[in-house]
N, C-alpha and C positions, 0 to 999 in steps of 0.2 A: 504493500500500499504505499509506504513512505519512498518506495522508489518511483512508483507512478506519479505522485504528487511533484517529486523533484523534476521528473522528465517533462511533466506538463508545465513546470514554472520554466524550464529552459526552452522549451517549445516557444512559449509565449514571449519570452525575452528576446529569442532570435527574431521571431515574426515582427516584433515590435521596432527591432534594430533594422531590420531590412525596409521597414515601412517608412523610418526615418531617413534611411539613405536613398531611397526612391524620391522621396520629397525634396530632399537636398539637391540631388543631382538632376531634378528638373528644372532648378534654378539655374539659368545661363551665366549669372554673375559667379556663383559658386562654382561651376566647372571652369570658367576663364579664370579665376582668382588659383584654384589648385593647378591648373596647367602651367601658370607662372612659377609657383611655388615648387612643383615638380622638376620644372626645367631649371630653378636655381639649386636645388639639390643635386641634380644631375651634373651641372657645372662644377658643383664643389667636389663631388664624390670622384669625377673623371677629370679633375683638373689637370694632373700630369699627362693625360691623353689628349686633351682638347688645347692646352696652352702650346702656342707654337714656338715658344723662345722661354730661355730660363728667366724667370721674372726678376732675379737680381742682378743679373749680367749687364754691365755697362758697356756701351758701345758709342764713345764720344764722336767719331765720325757721321754717326746716323742720328746724332741728338736733333730733336725737334721736327722731326721729318712729320709730314702730314699722313693720313691715312691712306694704305696702298695694299696692293697684293702682298708684299713682303711684311707689312705691319699692317694689320687689320684697322687698328684703333690708333696708329701712329706710334711716336715715341715722344718720350720726356727729356728734361733738359741734361740727363745723362745717357740718352741714347737706349734706354731701357723700354721694352715692348709693351705698350699700355693695355693691349688686349690680354696678354699673359699675366700682368698684374691684376687687371681686374677680375679674370676668372679664379686666379688665386685669392683675391679679395672677398670672392664670395665664401670661401670657407671661414675666413675670419668673422664676417658679419653673422652667417648663421649659426656658428659655435658659439659666438657672444650672446645672440639672441636667445637661443634656447637654453644655454646654460644659465645665464642670468635669471631668465624667466623661471627655469626649473629651481633655482634656489629662492626666490621670491615666493614662488608657489608653496614649496615646502613650509619656509616660514611661517606665510600666511595661513595655511592649513592648521599647523599647529597651534599657533596663538588663535587665531580666529575659532576652533573648535573648542579650545580651553575657555575662551571667554563666554563663547555661546552658551556651552553646556553646563558649566558650573556657575557661572554668573558672579554677583557679590564684588567682593573685593579685587578677585581677579579680573573679572569684567572691566571693573573702573581703571584699573592699572593699564591693561592692554588697550583698553580704548583710548586711555590719554596718550600712550606710545604712538597709536595709529594716527590720531589728531597730529600730533608733532610730526611725524613722518610726512604726512599728507600737507602740512601747512607750508612747507619747501616745494618750489619748482623742481621737477625731477632732474634736470639737466644742471641745475645750479647746486642742487646737493650730491649729486654725482662728481661734479667738479671739487666740491669742498672734500669728500672723502678721496677722492685720488691726489689731492693735495697732501693729505695725511699719508696714505698708503704707498703713494708713488705709482707711476705707470707700469703697464704690463697687462698681458691678456687676462690672468686670473683677477688681478686688481681691479680690472674695468668690470669683469662680469660682477664681482663682490660689491662694487660701488653701485652699479645699476640695480643689483637685487636689494641692497639696503635702501635705495630710494624708492623702489617700487612696491614693497612687500605688503604696504598697508592697504592697496585695493583688494589684494587678495583675502587679507584678515577681515576686512570688513564686509564683503560678501559672504564669506565662511561663518561669520557670526550670525549674521542675519539668517542664513539659511538653517544654522543649528537653533536658532531662537524660535524659528517658526515650525521645527519639526519636532523638537524635544517634548512639546505638549500634545504630540498627536496619539492616538490611542494605542497604534501598535508599539509605540516606544514605552507606554506607560504597562503594556502588557508584557513587554520584555523586561522591565524593571520587577514586575510582580513576579515573574518566573525565575528571579535571582540572577539574571544574567550580569555580568561585570559591566562597569563602565565602558572599559576599553572595547569590550565586544559590542556594545550597543552603538557606539561612535564608529568603528570601524564596519561592522557588519549592517546596520540599520540606518544610521544617521548620514554618514559621509556619502555611501553610493546614491543615495537621494538627492545629494547637494552638489554633485558634480556637474551636471548641465550648465548651469551660469559660470562655473569656473572654467570648464573648457572653453567657452566663448569668450571669456575674459583673458585666456591664455593666446588666444589667437590675434587678440587685438593688442596684447602687450609686447609680443614678439617684434613687431614693426617699430613700436617706441624704442625698445631697446637697441634696435639697429640704428635709429636715427642717433641716440644718445650717443652710441659708440662712434658713429661716424662723426659726430660733433667734437667729441674728446679728441678722437686721432685728427680731426682738423685743427684743432688747438694744439696739437703735440702733446696731450696728456694721456693719449689712449696707447693703441699698439703701436709698438716701436720698430724702426727699421731694423733689419731688411725686410721683416714681414710686410706684406702690402696689406692696406686697409683702403677701402673706398674714399673715407674721410682724409687720409694722409696723402693719398694720391691726389685728391681736389686740393689740398693745401698747397702741394708742390706746384699746381698749375696756376696759383693765383698770379704770380709774377709775369706769366706768359699768356693771360687771359685774352688778350688780342692778337699775340702772334700765334700761340698754339692753344686755341679753346679746345680742342680735342681731349686734352690731357683732364680737363674740369668736366666736360660734358658727358663723356662716357660713363664714368662712375657715377656720376648724379644721375644719369637715365637709370643706371642699375638700381639706385636706392630708391628712386620713383617707382620701378616696376615691382620690387619686392614688398615694398609697403602697399601698393595697390594691390598686389595679390593677397596679402594676408588680409589687408581691411575688407575686401570683397568676400572672401570666404567666410571670414568672422562674421561679417553681417548676416551672410546667408544661415550660416549655422545658427546664429541667434533667432532668426526668424523660423527656422525649422524645430529648433529646441523648446521654444517658449510658445506654449499654447495659446497665449493672448493675442499672438501676432498672426496666429495662422487663418487663412481666410475661409 
């Protein structure tokens, strides 16, 4: 009997999942955004195969060449191939985006669930921390943290995470507050389930939809902040290429060699647009209030 009930639950879950997938992929914006994201991932994974040159190799006789068959996106002031640097820069942007958001998601889930489930003093203390974190603009707070920690890939991820975890904590807390008073949670408490089991197996799975949507919308923000930090010289350090640092190096040649700045800028626009389109469509699919 128990096996039949479990099988029925699995079947209903699979049916609901495929129904949501069908709704999601009927949205053309979602498909377009997902195609952009997948292409960026492909560029990042297959960078050694796609890149036509060594991204760090300098060739001074070929400096500031315009886009051509030999250099698809032209060259910079050191003769380095912009196309290869942009392709490898996608690795940095995606790595920073997902690592930073992953850290902030974990911190937000942990603190938000504690605040929402236990309440009282813990809730007040954590809400105060969230208010402080959200009171500062994300980029300015990240710059301040980088000024303390110093530049570097992991420090950039940590700085972005510390400046963005508050949104995840606030949404998690709100979900826990609305769910912990439901009848199925009261029943689990009467049956003697531990707090950890109730949180992990009953409340958290029912809180994931808005967090998934927020994650897809926070990744492009993290990519923009990383590009901003690298543009200012506070992010990813040479010789590792970053879209922001490539654009920064092209500032002095904006009129003579605009391709140095234009192509990494276009890549930032594309990846941000892809995540935003997919995130908006995912929100419309998962939120029953927005369904037609």
